[in-house]
C-alpha positions as CSV (number, residue, x, y, z in Angstrom):
1,M,0.0,0.0,0.0
2,R,2.9,2.4,0.4
3,V,5.7,3.1,-2.1
4,K,8.5,5.5,-2.8
5,M,7.4,8.0,-5.4
6,A,11.0,8.4,-6.5
7,P,14.5,7.3,-5.3
8,Q,14.8,10.6,-3.4
9,G,11.1,11.2,-3.2
10,P,8.5,10.8,-0.4
11,E,6.7,7.6,0.6
12,V,3.1,7.7,-0.5
13,S,0.0,5.5,-0.7
14,R,-0.5,3.4,-3.8
15,L,-3.8,5.1,-4.4
16,I,-4.2,8.9,-4.1
17,Y,-7.4,10.7,-3.1
18,G,-8.1,13.7,-5.3
19,V,-10.3,16.6,-4.1
20,W,-11.0,18.3,-7.5
21,R,-14.7,17.7,-7.0
22,L,-14.8,18.2,-3.2
23,L,-17.4,21.0,-3.6
24,E,-19.6,19.0,-5.9
25,D,-20.5,16.5,-3.2
26,P,-24.4,16.3,-2.9
27,Q,-24.0,15.9,0.9
28,G,-22.0,19.1,1.1
29,A,-18.5,20.0,2.1
30,S,-18.8,20.6,5.9
31,P,-15.7,19.7,8.0
32,E,-17.6,16.7,9.2
33,R,-18.3,15.4,5.7
34,V,-14.7,16.0,4.5
35,L,-13.3,14.3,7.6
36,G,-15.7,11.4,7.0
37,K,-14.1,10.9,3.6
38,L,-10.6,11.3,4.9
39,H,-11.2,8.7,7.6
40,A,-12.6,6.4,5.0
41,C,-9.4,6.8,3.0
42,L,-7.2,6.2,6.0
43,E,-9.0,3.0,6.9
44,L,-8.1,1.8,3.4
45,G,-4.5,2.8,3.6
46,I,-5.0,5.9,1.3
47,T,-2.9,8.6,2.9
48,T,-1.9,10.9,0.0
49,I,-4.2,13.7,-0.9
50,D,-4.1,15.6,-4.3
51,H,-5.0,19.3,-4.4
52,A,-4.5,22.3,-6.7
53,D,-4.8,25.9,-5.9
54,I,-7.5,26.4,-8.6
55,Y,-9.8,23.5,-7.6
56,G,-13.3,24.5,-6.8
57,G,-12.7,28.0,-8.0
58,Y,-9.8,28.4,-5.6
59,R,-11.9,27.1,-2.7
60,C,-11.1,23.4,-2.2
61,E,-7.8,23.9,-0.3
62,E,-9.5,26.3,2.1
63,V,-12.5,23.9,2.7
64,F,-10.1,21.1,3.2
65,G,-8.0,23.2,5.7
66,H,-11.2,24.0,7.7
67,A,-11.7,20.3,8.2
68,L,-8.0,19.8,9.3
69,R,-8.3,22.5,11.8
70,T,-11.0,20.6,13.6
71,S,-8.8,17.5,13.8
72,P,-5.2,18.9,13.8
73,G,-3.6,15.6,14.6
74,L,-4.7,14.2,11.3
75,R,-2.1,16.2,9.3
76,Q,0.7,13.9,10.5
77,R,-1.0,11.0,8.9
78,L,-1.3,12.5,5.5
79,E,0.9,13.5,2.5
80,L,-0.5,16.6,0.9
81,V,0.2,17.3,-2.8
82,T,-0.8,20.5,-4.4
83,K,-0.3,22.3,-7.7
84,C,0.1,25.9,-8.9
85,G,0.7,27.8,-12.1
86,I,-2.7,27.9,-13.8
87,M,-4.3,31.4,-13.6
88,L,-8.1,31.2,-14.1
89,T,-10.5,34.0,-14.9
90,N,-12.5,33.7,-11.7
91,P,-14.2,36.0,-9.2
92,A,-11.6,34.9,-6.7
93,R,-8.9,36.3,-9.0
94,P,-10.3,39.5,-10.4
95,Q,-6.9,40.6,-11.8
96,N,-7.0,37.7,-14.3
97,W,-8.7,38.9,-17.5
98,I,-7.4,35.9,-19.5
99,Q,-6.6,32.4,-18.6
100,H,-2.9,32.0,-18.6
101,Y,0.0,30.5,-16.7
102,D,2.4,32.2,-14.2
103,Y,5.6,30.6,-13.0
104,S,7.4,33.8,-12.0
105,R,9.3,33.7,-8.8
106,G,6.9,35.9,-7.0
107,H,3.8,33.9,-8.0
108,L,5.3,30.6,-7.1
109,I,6.3,31.8,-3.6
110,G,3.1,33.6,-3.0
111,S,1.0,30.6,-4.3
112,V,2.7,28.2,-1.9
113,E,2.3,30.6,1.0
114,Q,-1.4,30.9,0.2
115,S,-1.8,27.1,-0.1
116,L,-0.1,26.7,3.3
117,R,-2.6,29.0,4.9
118,N,-5.5,27.4,3.1
119,L,-4.5,23.9,4.0
120,A,-3.7,24.7,7.7
121,T,-0.3,23.3,7.4
122,D,3.3,24.5,7.5
123,Y,4.7,22.3,4.7
124,I,3.6,20.8,1.5
125,D,4.8,17.2,0.8
126,V,4.8,17.5,-2.9
127,L,4.4,20.7,-5.0
128,L,3.6,20.2,-8.7
129,L,3.8,22.7,-11.5
130,H,0.3,22.2,-12.9
131,R,0.9,22.6,-16.7
132,P,3.9,23.5,-18.9
133,S,4.0,27.2,-20.1
134,P,5.7,28.6,-23.1
135,L,6.9,31.4,-20.8
136,L,8.3,29.1,-18.1
137,D,11.8,30.4,-17.3
138,P,13.6,27.4,-15.8
139,A,16.3,29.4,-14.0
140,E,13.7,31.6,-12.3
141,V,11.5,28.6,-11.4
142,A,14.6,26.7,-10.0
143,E,15.5,29.7,-7.8
144,A,11.9,29.9,-6.4
145,L,11.7,26.1,-5.7
146,R,15.2,26.1,-4.1
147,L,14.1,28.8,-1.7
148,L,10.8,27.1,-0.9
149,V,12.6,23.7,-0.2
150,E,15.3,25.4,1.9
151,Q,12.7,27.1,4.0
152,G,10.9,23.8,4.6
153,K,7.7,25.0,3.0
154,V,8.0,22.4,0.3
155,R,9.5,19.0,0.8
156,H,9.5,17.7,-2.8
157,V,8.7,19.0,-6.2
158,G,7.3,17.6,-9.4
159,V,5.3,18.4,-12.5
160,S,2.0,17.7,-14.1
161,N,1.1,17.2,-17.8
162,F,4.7,17.8,-18.9
163,T,6.2,16.0,-21.9
164,P,9.5,14.0,-21.3
165,A,11.5,16.8,-23.0
166,Q,9.9,19.5,-20.8
167,F,10.5,17.4,-17.7
168,D,14.2,16.9,-18.6
169,M,14.7,20.6,-19.5
170,L,13.3,21.8,-16.1
171,S,15.1,19.0,-14.2
172,S,18.5,20.1,-15.7
173,Y,18.1,23.5,-13.9
174,L,16.9,22.2,-10.5
175,P,19.1,21.6,-7.4
176,M,16.6,18.8,-6.3
177,P,15.1,15.9,-8.3
178,L,11.6,16.0,-9.8
179,V,9.7,13.2,-8.1
180,T,6.7,12.7,-10.3
181,N,4.8,13.7,-13.5
182,Q,1.0,13.7,-13.0
183,V,-0.6,13.0,-16.3
184,E,-4.1,11.9,-17.6
185,L,-4.2,8.1,-17.7
186,H,-7.1,5.8,-18.7
187,P,-8.0,3.5,-21.6
188,L,-9.5,6.3,-23.6
189,R,-6.2,8.1,-23.5
190,P,-3.6,5.6,-24.8
191,E,-1.1,8.3,-25.9
192,P,1.1,8.3,-22.7
193,F,1.5,4.6,-23.0
194,L,2.9,5.1,-26.5
195,D,4.6,8.5,-26.7
196,G,7.4,7.9,-24.2
197,T,5.7,9.5,-21.2
198,L,5.5,6.3,-19.1
199,D,8.8,5.0,-20.6
200,H,10.4,8.2,-19.4
201,C,9.1,7.6,-15.8
202,L,10.4,4.1,-15.9
203,K,13.8,5.3,-17.1
204,H,14.1,7.8,-14.2
205,R,12.5,5.4,-11.6
206,I,9.8,7.9,-10.7
207,L,6.2,6.8,-10.3
208,P,3.7,8.8,-12.4
209,M,0.4,10.0,-10.9
210,G,-2.6,9.2,-13.1
211,W,-5.4,11.8,-13.0
212,S,-8.9,11.0,-14.2
213,P,-8.4,7.2,-14.2
214,L,-12.1,6.8,-15.1
215,A,-11.9,9.5,-17.8
216,G,-14.0,11.8,-15.7
217,G,-16.7,9.1,-15.5
218,R,-16.9,8.5,-19.2
219,L,-15.6,5.0,-18.9
220,M,-18.7,4.1,-16.8
221,T,-21.4,6.3,-18.4
222,G,-20.1,7.7,-21.7
223,Q,-22.3,7.1,-24.8
224,G,-19.5,7.0,-27.4
225,E,-18.5,3.9,-29.3
226,A,-15.2,3.7,-27.7
227,E,-16.6,4.1,-24.2
228,G,-19.2,1.3,-24.9
229,K,-16.5,-1.1,-26.2
230,I,-14.2,-0.6,-23.3
231,R,-17.0,-0.7,-20.7
232,E,-18.2,-4.0,-22.1
233,V,-14.8,-5.5,-21.5
234,L,-14.5,-4.0,-18.0
235,H,-17.9,-5.4,-17.1
236,G,-17.0,-8.8,-18.4
237,L,-13.8,-8.8,-16.4
238,G,-15.6,-7.6,-13.4
239,H,-17.9,-10.6,-13.6
240,K,-14.8,-12.8,-13.9
241,Y,-13.0,-11.4,-10.9
242,G,-16.2,-10.7,-8.8
243,V,-15.6,-6.9,-8.6
244,A,-17.2,-3.8,-10.2
245,A,-16.2,-2.5,-13.6
246,D,-14.5,0.6,-12.2
247,T,-12.4,-1.6,-9.9
248,V,-11.1,-3.4,-13.0
249,A,-10.3,0.1,-14.5
250,Y,-8.1,0.9,-11.5
251,A,-6.5,-2.5,-11.6
252,W,-5.7,-2.0,-15.2
253,L,-3.6,1.0,-14.4
254,L,-2.0,-0.6,-11.3
255,R,-0.9,-3.5,-13.5
256,H,1.4,-1.3,-15.6
257,P,5.1,-1.6,-14.8
258,A,5.5,2.1,-14.3
259,R,3.6,1.6,-11.1
260,I,1.0,4.3,-11.8
261,L,-0.5,6.1,-8.8
262,P,-4.2,6.5,-9.7
263,V,-5.9,9.6,-8.4
264,I,-9.4,8.8,-7.2
265,G,-11.9,11.6,-7.7
266,T,-15.2,10.3,-6.2
267,N,-17.1,11.8,-3.3
268,Q,-18.7,8.5,-2.4
269,P,-16.9,6.5,0.3
270,E,-18.2,3.2,-1.1
271,R,-16.5,3.9,-4.4
272,I,-13.3,4.7,-2.6
273,A,-13.5,1.3,-1.1
274,G,-14.2,-0.1,-4.6
275,A,-11.0,1.5,-5.9
276,A,-9.0,0.1,-3.0
277,R,-10.2,-3.5,-3.9
278,A,-8.1,-3.1,-7.1
279,L,-4.9,-3.3,-5.0
280,S,-5.6,-7.0,-4.4
281,L,-6.7,-7.7,-8.0
282,P,-3.7,-9.2,-10.0
283,L,-5.1,-8.6,-13.4
284,D,-4.1,-11.3,-15.9
285,T,-1.8,-10.2,-18.8
286,Q,-4.3,-11.3,-21.4
287,D,-7.2,-9.5,-19.5
288,W,-5.0,-6.4,-19.6
289,F,-4.6,-6.7,-23.3
290,A,-8.4,-7.2,-23.7
291,V,-8.9,-3.7,-22.3
292,W,-6.1,-2.4,-24.5
293,R,-7.6,-4.0,-27.6
294,A,-10.9,-2.3,-26.9
295,A,-9.2,1.0,-26.3
296,M,-7.2,0.8,-29.5
297,G,-9.9,-0.7,-31.6
298,R,-7.7,-3.4,-33.0
299,E,-5.5,-6.4,-32.1
300,V,-1.8,-5.7,-31.3
301,P,0.4,-6.3,-34.3
């Protein structure tokens, strides 16, 4: 259930709980409701929580922090990941008149300090640069990250949605290693399996985080032809193994040798438990390729 994210990285849980949709919970986002989901995760061995400053219109971190303040001892049982760099046009950021990216030294430091206040913590376990920017100045980013790590505000750094070339370029400027690349991973998005993204992680012995492992729900409810074909295979395998189709989808990612860390996005504790069942589901090689064939629409050569 626990793995090293990278040779010099933190120890994290094999599944990661993501709070992107924290404010979309039909049962609300009171401290009690948030703590209920956190305790459900902890009982299943899920200790790593994925945030971003922009989630929930810049509100999710603060809501989560309110919950932590009511149970301060909980922080020591968690690894907190957060992301920065995307600048949304949102009432919470009235100065942004166009969506853009900002990786200036001032913004990186200010964003981390705001996340620390929001999350009711004095350190972030892993800070990720949310998306690559054509204006990213690696020397300036390196200086900001060096300062944040030296001050103890950030323990480890990584990236999200970077290509292997972008990862290596930034890494060459940094005094510390990048510990992960969080990318979109699911059967409807085969590109990272083929374009070198996962090969790059294997080469550098870093574990990729996989966001949207159910394709934002499309794997289970999408009406497209591809969704239907993949879902048919997932349901068939679920019947074979005695689990739900979404459990098979998580097991499919976990089976990959890159040791993908899927980021679970549900607000339902029972579905968190369903995802955790994938950890004990050793998906057969041919069953893995049955999902791959459905995703690609053809047999492997």
